[in-house]
C-alpha positions in Angstrom: -40.4 -2.9 19.4 -42.4 -2.4 22.6 -42.8 1.0 23.8 -41.7 0.2 27.2 -38.4 -1.5 26.0 -37.6 1.8 24.1 -38.1 3.9 26.8 -36.1 2.2 28.9 -33.3 1.9 26.3 -33.6 5.7 26.1 -33.2 6.0 29.7 -30.3 3.6 30.0 -28.6 5.6 27.3 -29.1 8.9 29.2 -27.5 7.7 32.5 -24.3 7.0 30.7 -21.9 9.9 30.6 -21.5 11.0 26.9 -18.0 10.2 26.4 -18.6 6.7 27.1 -21.9 6.2 25.4 -20.0 4.5 22.1 -17.7 2.4 24.5 -20.6 0.9 26.2 -22.6 0.5 22.8 -19.6 -1.5 21.4 -19.5 -3.6 24.6 -23.1 -4.1 24.3 -22.7 -5.5 21.0 -26.4 -5.6 19.9 -25.7 -2.8 17.2 -23.5 -3.3 14.3 -20.2 -1.5 13.7 -22.1 0.1 10.6 -24.8 1.1 12.9 -22.6 2.6 15.3 -20.7 4.7 12.5 -24.1 6.4 11.8 -24.7 7.9 15.3 -23.3 11.5 16.3 -22.1 11.5 19.5 -21.1 15.2 19.9 -24.7 16.0 19.9 -26.9 16.3 23.3 -27.5 13.1 25.0 -31.0 13.2 24.6 -30.7 13.4 20.7 -28.2 10.5 20.9 -30.6 8.3 23.1 -33.5 8.7 20.6 -31.3 7.6 17.6 -30.1 4.6 19.5 -33.8 3.6 20.0 -34.3 4.0 16.4 -31.6 1.9 15.6 -32.8 -0.7 18.2 -36.0 -0.6 16.5 -34.1 -1.9 13.3 -32.7 -4.8 15.1 -36.5 -5.7 17.1 -34.7 -5.1 20.4 -36.6 -7.0 23.4 -36.2 -6.3 27.3 -33.7 -9.0 27.5 -31.2 -6.9 25.1 -32.2 -3.9 26.9 -31.1 -5.6 30.5 -27.7 -6.5 29.2 -27.0 -3.0 28.3 -28.0 -2.1 32.1 -25.7 -4.9 33.5 -23.0 -3.3 31.2 -23.5 0.1 32.9 -23.8 -1.3 36.4 -20.5 -3.5 36.1 -18.8 -0.2 35.2 -20.6 1.9 37.9 -20.8 -0.7 40.7 -20.1 1.9 43.2 -23.6 3.5 42.7 -25.2 0.4 44.3 -25.3 -0.7 47.9 -23.7 -4.3 47.9 -24.2 -6.8 50.8 -22.3 -10.1 51.1 -23.7 -13.6 51.5 -22.2 -16.7 52.2 -23.6 -20.0 51.4 -22.8 -23.4 52.6 -22.9 -27.4 51.7 -23.5 -30.1 54.1 -19.9 -31.4 52.9 -16.7 -29.8 52.0 -16.5 -31.3 48.6 -16.3 -29.3 45.5 -18.4 -29.7 42.9 -18.1 -29.5 39.1 -19.6 -26.0 38.1 -22.0 -26.0 35.0 -22.9 -22.3 34.0 -25.9 -24.0 31.7 -27.1 -25.7 34.5 -27.0 -23.2 37.0 -29.0 -20.8 34.7 -31.6 -23.2 34.0 -32.0 -24.1 37.7 -31.9 -20.3 38.8 -34.8 -19.5 36.4 -36.9 -22.5 37.2 -36.7 -22.0 40.9 -37.5 -18.2 40.5 -40.3 -18.5 38.1 -41.8 -21.2 40.3 -42.4 -18.8 42.7 -43.2 -15.6 40.8 -44.2 -16.0 36.9 -43.8 -12.1 36.2 -39.7 -11.7 36.3 -37.2 -10.9 34.0 -34.1 -12.6 34.5 -30.8 -11.9 32.7 -27.2 -13.2 32.8 -24.0 -11.9 31.8 -20.5 -13.7 32.2 -17.2 -11.8 33.0 -13.5 -13.0 32.7 -12.9 -13.2 36.5 -15.5 -16.1 36.6 -18.1 -13.7 37.7 -21.5 -14.3 36.9 -23.9 -11.2 36.7 -27.5 -11.6 37.4 -30.1 -9.1 37.0 -33.6 -9.8 38.1 -36.5 -7.3 37.7 -39.5 -8.3 39.7 -42.8 -8.1 39.1 -46.4 -9.3 40.8 -48.7 -12.0 39.9 -50.8 -9.2 37.9 -48.3 -6.6 36.8 -45.2 -6.7 34.5 -41.8 -6.5 35.9 -40.5 -3.2 37.1 -37.2 -2.7 35.0 -36.3 0.3 37.0 -35.9 -1.3 40.4 -33.9 -4.6 39.6 -32.0 -6.7 42.1 -28.2 -7.6 41.0 -26.3 -10.4 42.0 -22.6 -11.2 41.5 -21.6 -15.0 41.7 -18.1 -15.8 41.5 -18.3 -19.8 40.5 -16.4 -22.3 42.8 -16.7 -19.8 45.9 -19.4 -19.8 48.5 -19.6 -16.0 48.2 -22.5 -13.8 46.8 -22.7 -10.2 46.3 -26.4 -8.7 46.4 -27.6 -5.4 45.4 -31.3 -5.9 46.2 -34.4 -3.9 45.0 -36.8 -1.7 47.4 -39.0 -4.6 47.7 -37.6 -6.7 50.7 -40.1 -9.4 50.0 -38.1 -10.5 47.0 -34.7 -11.4 49.1 -35.9 -14.7 50.2 -36.9 -15.9 46.5 -33.5 -14.7 45.6 -31.6 -16.6 48.3 -33.4 -19.7 47.6 -32.9 -19.4 43.9 -29.1 -19.1 44.6 -28.6 -22.1 46.8 -30.7 -24.5 44.7 -29.1 -23.5 41.5 -25.6 -23.6 43.2 -26.3 -26.9 45.0 -25.9 -25.5 48.6 -28.2 -26.0 51.2 -28.1 -22.8 53.5 -27.2 -19.0 53.0 -26.5 -16.3 55.4 -25.9 -12.5 55.3 -22.4 -11.8 56.6 -23.4 -8.2 57.6 -21.1 -6.6 55.7 -22.2 -3.7 53.3 -20.3 -1.2 51.1 -20.7 0.5 47.7 -17.7 -0.7 46.9 -18.2 -4.1 45.4 -14.1 -4.6 44.8 -13.6 -4.0 48.5 -15.9 -6.6 49.6 -14.5 -9.1 47.4 -10.8 -8.1 48.8 -11.9 -9.0 52.3 -13.9 -12.3 51.5 -11.1 -13.2 48.9 -8.4 -12.5 51.2 -6.7 -10.4 48.6 -5.4 -7.8 51.1 -2.8 -8.3 53.7 -4.2 -7.2 57.6 -2.4 -8.8 60.7 -4.7 -9.6 63.7 -2.2 -9.2 66.2 -2.6 -7.9 69.6 0.2 -6.1 71.5 0.6 -4.9 75.2 1.3 -1.3 75.4 4.9 -0.5 77.3 4.5 1.9 80.2 5.8 5.5 79.7 9.2 6.0 81.9 8.4 7.8 85.5 10.2 8.9 88.5 11.5 12.2 90.5 13.8 13.7 87.9 15.2 17.2 87.4 13.0 19.6 85.4 15.5 19.8 82.3 15.9 16.0 82.0 12.0 15.6 82.8 11.5 17.9 79.5 13.8 15.9 77.3 12.2 12.8 78.5 8.9 14.0 77.7 9.8 14.9 74.2 11.6 11.5 73.7 8.6 9.4 75.1 6.2 11.6 73.1 8.2 10.6 70.2 8.5 6.9 71.1 4.8 6.6 71.6 4.3 8.0 68.1 6.6 5.5 66.8 5.0 2.7 68.7 1.5 3.6 67.7 2.7 3.7 64.1 4.4 0.4 64.5 1.7 -1.2 66.3 -0.8 0.4 63.3 1.5 -1.2 60.6 1.3 -4.8 62.4 -2.2 -4.4 62.7 -3.7 -2.7 59.3 -0.4 -3.3 57.1 0.6 -0.6 54.9 -1.4 -0.6 52.0 -4.9 0.9 51.7 -7.8 -0.9 53.2 -10.8 -2.1 51.4 -13.6 0.3 51.4 -16.0 -1.0 54.0 -19.3 1.0 55.0 -21.2 -1.1 57.4 -20.3 -4.3 59.6 -22.3 -5.9 62.4 -21.8 -8.9 64.7 -23.3 -10.3 67.7 -21.5 -10.3 71.0 -22.0 -12.6 73.9 -20.1 -12.0 77.5 -20.7 -12.8 80.9 -21.2 -10.2 83.7 -18.5 -10.2 86.4 -19.7 -8.7 90.0 -18.9 -9.5 93.5 -20.6 -12.7 94.7 -21.9 -11.3 97.8 -23.7 -8.3 96.0 -25.7 -10.9 94.5 -26.6 -8.7 91.5 -27.8 -11.5 89.1 -30.1 -14.1 90.0 -29.0 -16.2 87.1 -25.6 -16.5 85.5 -26.8 -15.7 81.9 -24.6 -14.4 79.3 -25.1 -10.7 78.3 -25.9 -10.7 74.3 -25.9 -7.5 72.3 -25.7 -6.5 68.6 -22.6 -4.2 67.5 -22.9 -2.2 64.6 -20.4 -0.4 63.0 -20.8 2.3 60.0 -18.8 4.9 58.2 -18.0 6.1 54.8 -14.9 4.2 55.0 -14.8 2.1 58.3 -11.5 0.4 58.1 -9.5 3.2 57.3 -11.5 5.0 60.4 -10.5 2.5 62.5 -6.9 2.5 61.4 -6.7 6.3 62.4 -8.0 6.2 66.0 -4.7 5.7 67.6 -2.7 7.8 65.8 -5.3 10.8 66.2 -5.2 10.1 70.0 -9.1 9.0 70.2 -8.0 5.2 71.3 -5.2 3.5 72.8 -2.8 1.5 70.9 -3.1 -1.4 69.9 -6.9 -1.5 69.1 -9.4 -3.8 70.7 -9.7 -7.1 68.7 -13.0 -6.5 68.5 -12.3 -3.7 66.3 -9.6 -5.1 64.0 -10.9 -8.3 63.6 -14.1 -7.3 61.8 -13.1 -8.5 58.2 -11.6 -11.8 60.1 -14.8 -12.7 61.8 -16.6 -12.3 58.7 -14.3 -14.8 57.0 -15.0 -17.0 60.0 -18.7 -16.3 59.8 -20.2 -20.0 60.1 -17.5 -21.1 62.4 -18.2 -18.4 64.9 -22.3 -18.6 64.4 -22.2 -22.5 64.7 -20.0 -22.7 68.0 -22.0 -19.8 70.0 -25.3 -21.0 68.4 -25.9 -17.6 67.3 -28.1 -17.4 64.1 -29.7 -14.4 62.4 -32.8 -15.2 60.1 -31.7 -17.5 57.4 -32.5 -18.8 54.3 -32.7 -23.0 54.3 -33.3 -24.9 51.3 -36.2 -27.4 51.6 
């Protein structure tokens, strides 16, 4: 077994919590049950990792087998990575039969035609998710196994979740390989990012309920009244206002927890409104800007703006419709003609 493979397996085992090493090695399936019985999982992790490497040497492990163990670790600890959502598009709306063997073959061929030194590993999971691990090299260097890109693709959907390596130059190659392998012709960043992969899936697959209603707030009662009556009314109006805010929040966000979204952005286009006599603008051109939102838990933060008194209820649709706009990404961009840099297949 190559020394670099042995060292990579050792470091991967060291990342795993000691109580979970046996479970992950069983999921890996590369070592036999008899070999696992010889391991002492109660010693320090460094000694465990050395023993695992020795067993892997007996089985002549290569980098592809080591990469599968890394996929298993990242599948369990997927929140350690930052994920971005991409949406692919076809020229027609018809569904195509998905062949996993053909997908893998096309993906590898496309990527290796652009870069020879690259390690590509696949693992399929029960929820129709295909996990792809890509370790990147250069024309003169072997792939760096410690800075790979991860792709999670659900077959028969246009959505791809990517956790890219630090090398930004590899992203166009990755996107090109994806659209060729899955028979799409275009792929675009939906501008949603989070450490919680499951939350991003909840948003794009519509697996949580969020209403997108707007309501007109009712004005508080007023007028000339006696001081005692006024105090009672103030208390009653405060209570009613809290109930109103709570009701509107329920209508907009629902009663359940929100998906954990950490970043969202979209482009806004509007027109200036000014007195024609002032003649401020020579040309009536739209004002364009890029709106970015970031928070450790963006949707929950928006949900508590009104109850905390930091915003009026109901919240502006510009805030509450972030997941909704993301799901209608292509429709909005095509209507407005607002496209960021994209990756288009030849």
